[in-house]
C-alpha positions as CSV (number, residue, x, y, z in Angstrom):
1,X,41.4,46.6,29.1
2,X,41.2,45.6,25.4
3,X,41.1,42.0,26.5
4,X,38.2,42.6,28.9
5,X,36.3,44.6,26.3
6,X,36.9,41.8,23.7
7,X,35.7,39.2,26.2
8,X,32.7,41.2,27.0
9,X,31.9,41.5,23.3
10,X,32.3,37.8,22.8
11,X,30.1,37.0,25.7
12,X,27.4,39.3,24.4
13,X,27.6,37.6,20.9
14,X,27.3,34.1,22.5
15,X,24.4,35.3,24.6
16,X,22.6,36.7,21.6
17,X,23.2,33.5,19.6
18,X,21.8,31.4,22.4
19,X,18.8,33.7,22.6
20,X,18.2,33.4,18.8
21,X,18.5,29.6,18.9
22,X,16.1,29.4,21.9
23,X,13.6,31.6,20.1
24,X,13.9,29.4,17.0
25,X,13.4,26.3,19.0
26,X,10.4,27.8,20.8
27,X,8.9,28.9,17.5
28,X,9.4,25.4,16.1
29,X,7.7,23.8,19.1
30,X,4.7,26.1,18.7
31,X,4.5,25.3,15.0
32,X,4.6,21.6,15.8
33,X,1.9,22.1,18.4
34,X,-0.3,23.9,15.9
35,X,0.2,21.4,13.2
36,X,-0.1,18.4,15.5
37,X,-2.0,15.5,13.9
38,X,-5.7,15.3,14.9
39,X,-5.0,12.1,16.7
40,X,-2.1,10.9,18.9
41,X,-2.2,7.6,17.0
42,X,-0.3,9.0,14.0
43,X,3.4,9.6,14.2
44,X,5.2,12.3,12.1
45,X,8.5,10.5,12.4
46,X,9.1,8.0,9.6
47,X,10.7,4.7,10.6
48,X,14.2,4.0,9.4
49,X,14.7,1.9,6.3
50,X,15.2,-1.7,7.1
51,X,18.4,-3.4,6.0
52,X,18.0,-4.9,2.6
53,X,20.1,-8.0,3.3
54,X,17.0,-10.3,3.2
55,X,16.5,-9.5,-0.4
56,X,19.4,-11.4,-1.8
57,X,18.7,-14.3,-4.2
58,X,17.6,-17.1,-1.9
59,X,15.8,-19.1,-4.6
60,X,17.6,-22.3,-3.8
61,X,17.2,-21.9,-0.1
62,X,13.4,-21.5,-0.3
63,X,12.7,-23.7,-3.3
64,X,11.8,-26.7,-1.3
65,X,9.7,-24.8,1.2
66,X,7.7,-23.2,-1.6
67,X,7.3,-26.6,-3.5
68,X,6.1,-28.3,-0.3
69,X,3.6,-25.5,0.6
70,X,0.1,-26.4,-0.5
71,X,-1.1,-22.8,-0.1
72,X,1.8,-21.6,-2.3
73,X,0.8,-24.1,-5.0
74,X,-2.8,-22.9,-4.9
75,X,-1.6,-19.3,-5.3
76,X,0.7,-20.2,-8.1
77,X,-2.2,-21.7,-10.0
78,X,-4.2,-18.5,-9.5
79,X,-1.3,-16.4,-10.8
80,X,-0.9,-18.7,-13.8
81,X,-4.6,-18.3,-14.6
82,X,-4.4,-14.5,-14.2
83,X,-1.3,-14.4,-16.5
84,X,-2.9,-16.6,-19.1
85,X,-6.1,-14.7,-19.1
86,X,-4.4,-11.5,-20.2
87,X,-2.1,-13.2,-22.7
88,X,-5.1,-15.0,-24.3
89,X,-7.8,-12.3,-24.2
90,X,-6.1,-9.0,-23.5
91,X,-7.6,-6.4,-21.3
92,X,-11.0,-6.6,-19.6
93,X,-12.4,-3.3,-20.8
94,X,-15.5,-3.5,-18.7
95,X,-13.4,-3.8,-15.5
96,X,-11.4,-0.8,-16.6
97,X,-14.4,1.3,-17.4
98,X,-15.8,0.6,-13.9
99,X,-12.9,2.3,-12.2
100,X,-12.5,5.3,-14.6
101,X,-14.8,7.5,-12.5
102,X,-12.2,7.2,-9.7
103,X,-9.5,8.9,-11.7
104,X,-8.7,12.4,-12.9
105,X,-6.9,13.2,-16.1
106,X,-8.6,10.8,-18.5
107,X,-9.1,13.5,-21.2
108,X,-6.7,15.1,-23.5
109,X,-2.9,14.8,-22.9
110,X,-3.2,14.7,-19.1
111,X,-1.6,11.9,-17.1
112,X,-4.2,10.1,-15.0
113,X,-4.1,10.1,-11.2
114,X,-6.5,8.7,-8.6
115,X,-9.1,10.9,-7.0
116,X,-9.3,11.6,-3.3
117,X,-12.2,9.8,-1.7
118,X,-13.7,13.2,-0.8
119,X,-13.7,14.0,-4.6
120,X,-15.4,10.8,-5.6
121,X,-18.6,11.2,-7.7
122,X,-20.3,10.4,-4.4
123,X,-17.8,11.6,-1.7
124,X,-17.0,9.2,1.1
125,X,-16.9,10.4,4.8
126,X,-13.6,11.0,6.6
127,X,-11.8,7.8,7.6
128,X,-14.2,5.7,5.5
129,X,-11.4,3.6,4.0
130,X,-9.0,1.8,6.3
131,X,-6.5,-0.8,5.3
132,X,-3.7,-3.0,6.8
133,X,-0.7,-3.4,4.5
134,X,2.8,-4.6,4.4
135,X,5.0,-1.8,2.9
136,X,7.9,-2.4,0.6
137,X,9.7,0.7,2.0
138,X,12.2,-1.5,3.8
139,X,13.3,-3.3,0.6
140,X,15.2,-0.7,-1.6
141,X,16.4,-3.3,-4.1
142,X,12.9,-4.8,-4.7
143,X,11.4,-1.3,-4.9
144,X,14.1,-0.3,-7.5
145,X,13.4,-3.5,-9.5
146,X,9.7,-2.8,-9.4
147,X,10.2,0.7,-10.7
148,X,12.4,-0.7,-13.5
149,X,9.7,-3.2,-14.5
150,X,7.2,-0.3,-14.7
151,X,9.5,1.7,-17.0
152,X,10.0,-1.2,-19.4
153,X,6.2,-1.9,-19.5
154,X,5.6,1.7,-20.3
155,X,8.0,1.5,-23.2
156,X,6.0,-1.2,-24.9
157,X,2.5,0.2,-24.2
158,X,1.0,2.5,-26.9
159,X,1.7,6.2,-26.4
160,X,-2.0,6.9,-26.4
161,X,-2.6,4.6,-23.4
162,X,-3.7,6.3,-20.1
163,X,-1.6,4.8,-17.4
164,X,-1.4,5.6,-13.7
165,X,2.0,4.8,-12.2
166,X,2.1,4.0,-8.5
167,X,4.8,5.9,-6.6
168,X,7.7,3.7,-5.4
169,X,7.0,4.9,-1.8
170,X,3.5,3.5,-2.1
171,X,4.4,0.0,-3.1
172,X,2.7,-2.5,-0.7
173,X,1.0,-5.7,-0.2
174,X,-2.6,-5.4,1.0
175,X,-3.5,-7.7,4.0
176,X,-6.9,-6.6,5.0
177,X,-9.5,-3.9,4.6
178,X,-11.5,-3.1,7.7
179,X,-13.5,-0.8,5.4
180,X,-13.3,-0.8,1.6
181,X,-14.1,2.1,-0.8
182,X,-16.8,0.0,-2.5
183,X,-18.1,-1.4,0.8
184,X,-17.5,1.0,3.7
185,X,-18.0,-0.3,7.2
186,X,-18.3,2.2,10.1
187,X,-18.0,-0.5,12.7
188,X,-16.2,-3.6,11.5
189,X,-16.6,-5.4,14.9
190,X,-20.4,-5.5,14.7
191,X,-21.7,-8.4,12.5
192,X,-23.7,-5.9,10.5
193,X,-20.7,-3.6,10.0
194,X,-22.4,-0.9,12.0
195,X,-25.0,-0.4,9.3
196,X,-28.8,-0.3,9.5
197,X,-30.6,-2.3,6.8
198,X,-31.3,0.9,4.8
199,X,-27.6,1.9,5.1
200,X,-26.4,-1.5,4.1
201,X,-28.4,-1.4,0.9
202,X,-27.3,2.2,0.1
203,X,-24.1,3.3,-1.7
204,X,-20.9,3.9,0.3
205,X,-21.3,7.7,0.0
206,X,-24.6,7.5,1.9
207,X,-23.1,5.5,4.7
208,X,-21.8,7.0,7.9
209,X,-18.1,7.2,8.9
210,X,-16.6,5.6,11.9
211,X,-16.6,7.2,15.4
212,X,-13.3,8.0,17.2
213,X,-14.2,5.2,19.6
214,X,-14.4,2.6,16.9
215,X,-11.1,3.9,15.4
216,X,-9.4,3.6,18.7
217,X,-10.7,0.1,19.2
218,X,-9.7,-0.9,15.7
219,X,-6.1,0.3,16.2
220,X,-5.8,-1.5,19.6
221,X,-7.1,-4.8,18.1
222,X,-4.8,-4.5,15.0
223,X,-1.8,-3.7,17.2
224,X,-2.3,-6.8,19.3
225,X,-2.8,-9.1,16.4
226,X,0.2,-7.8,14.4
227,X,2.5,-7.7,17.5
228,X,1.8,-11.3,18.2
229,X,2.4,-12.3,14.5
230,X,5.9,-13.5,13.4
231,X,7.4,-11.8,10.4
232,X,6.3,-13.6,7.2
233,X,8.6,-14.8,4.5
234,X,7.2,-13.5,1.2
235,X,8.8,-14.9,-1.9
236,X,8.3,-13.4,-5.4
237,X,6.5,-15.7,-7.7
238,X,6.1,-13.8,-10.9
239,X,5.4,-10.4,-12.6
240,X,2.2,-10.2,-14.6
241,X,-0.3,-7.8,-16.1
242,X,-3.8,-8.7,-15.0
243,X,-6.7,-8.4,-17.4
244,X,-7.9,-5.6,-15.2
245,X,-5.0,-3.5,-16.5
246,X,-2.9,-3.7,-13.3
247,X,0.7,-4.6,-13.4
248,X,1.5,-6.9,-10.4
249,X,4.4,-8.5,-8.6
250,X,2.8,-11.6,-7.1
251,X,4.1,-13.4,-4.0
252,X,3.7,-16.7,-2.1
253,X,4.2,-17.2,1.6
254,X,5.7,-20.5,2.6
255,X,5.7,-19.3,6.3
256,X,1.9,-19.3,6.3
257,X,1.9,-16.1,8.3
258,X,-0.2,-14.1,5.9
259,X,-3.0,-16.6,5.7
260,X,-3.1,-17.1,9.4
261,X,-3.1,-13.4,10.1
262,X,-5.9,-12.9,7.6
263,X,-7.9,-15.7,9.3
264,X,-7.5,-13.9,12.7
265,X,-8.4,-10.6,11.2
266,X,-11.6,-12.0,9.7
267,X,-12.5,-13.5,13.2
268,X,-11.8,-10.2,14.9
269,X,-13.5,-7.9,12.4
270,X,-16.6,-10.0,11.7
271,X,-18.4,-7.0,10.2
272,X,-15.6,-5.9,7.9
273,X,-16.2,-5.5,4.2
274,X,-16.7,-8.7,2.2
275,X,-14.3,-7.6,-0.5
276,X,-10.9,-8.8,0.7
277,X,-7.6,-9.6,-1.0
278,X,-7.2,-13.4,-1.4
279,X,-3.8,-13.2,-3.2
280,X,-0.6,-11.5,-2.2
281,X,0.4,-8.8,-4.7
282,X,2.0,-5.5,-5.2
283,X,0.4,-3.1,-7.7
284,X,2.9,-1.1,-9.9
285,X,0.8,0.5,-12.5
286,X,-2.8,0.6,-13.7
287,X,-4.0,1.1,-17.3
288,X,-7.2,3.2,-17.1
289,X,-7.9,3.8,-20.8
290,X,-10.5,1.4,-22.1
291,X,-8.8,0.6,-25.4
292,X,-7.8,-3.0,-26.3
293,X,-4.2,-3.7,-26.8
294,X,-3.0,-5.2,-30.1
295,X,-1.7,-8.8,-30.2
296,X,1.8,-7.5,-30.7
297,X,1.6,-5.3,-27.6
298,X,0.2,-8.1,-25.5
299,X,3.1,-10.3,-26.5
300,X,5.6,-7.5,-25.8
301,X,4.1,-7.0,-22.4
302,X,4.3,-10.7,-21.7
303,X,7.9,-10.8,-22.8
304,X,8.8,-8.0,-20.4
305,X,7.0,-9.8,-17.6
306,X,8.8,-13.1,-18.4
307,X,12.2,-11.3,-18.3
308,X,11.5,-9.8,-14.9
309,X,10.0,-13.0,-13.5
310,X,13.2,-14.7,-14.3
311,X,15.2,-12.0,-12.5
312,X,13.0,-11.6,-9.4
313,X,11.5,-15.1,-8.8
314,X,12.7,-16.3,-5.4
315,X,13.6,-12.9,-4.0
316,X,12.5,-12.4,-0.5
317,X,10.6,-9.8,1.5
318,X,10.8,-10.3,5.3
319,X,9.0,-7.2,6.6
320,X,9.5,-5.8,10.1
321,X,6.2,-4.0,10.3
322,X,2.7,-3.5,8.9
323,X,1.0,-0.1,8.4
324,X,-2.5,0.7,9.4
325,X,-3.6,3.3,6.8
326,X,-6.5,5.8,6.7
327,X,-6.4,5.9,2.9
328,X,-7.5,9.2,1.4
329,X,-6.7,8.5,-2.2
330,X,-7.9,5.5,-4.2
331,X,-5.4,2.6,-4.3
332,X,-2.3,4.6,-3.2
333,X,-2.2,4.2,0.6
334,X,-1.8,8.0,0.8
335,X,-3.1,9.1,4.2
336,X,-2.3,8.9,7.8
337,X,-0.4,5.8,8.9
338,X,0.4,4.0,12.1
339,X,3.4,1.7,12.1
340,X,2.7,-1.6,13.7
341,X,5.8,-3.8,14.4
342,X,5.7,-7.5,13.8
343,X,7.0,-10.0,16.3
344,X,10.7,-10.7,15.8
345,X,11.8,-14.3,15.6
């Protein structure tokens, strides 16, 4: 009898536990349904981190391919010019002043951070800024090195300098803007960008946002282009501080994939913004205080860049995917993302 009562009690407890779990699962499902993203395009599940094996030192392996790549040589000349400009003239204060309205925290002891586009002096409509990027999320060693570069640069900058540090999870290489914050395009397929003459001559805040139909078409087109594109081989060229105040890791692409993809993107999105990235770079920090650096500081920054160029030059990034981002905050790729896999070899 005792055994039967004990068994009955155990069964009751098990039944109660199952009921509680079921209720919990039901509640979780309801919460997920309520918080479901406004569009089925965007996935809540983050992709797993790619293996970091491609980021070993393959300098010798790719040395010949980089040296024999005419596009790589052209980019290296551009990077050399950017590097020399900062070392010779310091910061371009006019360029820094031009972006200051896009940042909070420029007064007092606050740390600056970018404004949401809805908080711009002239707010942008929803989904106004859309960008295709290669994320560095699958390269932990490179991301860690980039963060270390940032720390060392911060140590040699004056304490009064206002500096925005990009989060490690936001490190990326920009491939293409279908719509840029300084030149928004509601319909990048149309030659006129979906803008009337009056809208085209107005500021971005006065331009309309894209329709859901355009966004669907944009995603479909990007997905087809990216999925037919082989994974590029990006090779670190150097670390430099541009005169604009932005600390960069610069890359070359001996595979030629990035330049070909950009060519196809320009052909597909004929009405996209005219302001497009022509180099391949990853932004690590941005100086947003318009105070010139001393000659000593410029030299110290250059020394840190040289140190990390020597360590990182030749490192590889072979991404497995691109991200289509509805950027909501200036320059950080914060916002809803769609993960677009590249074609495997």
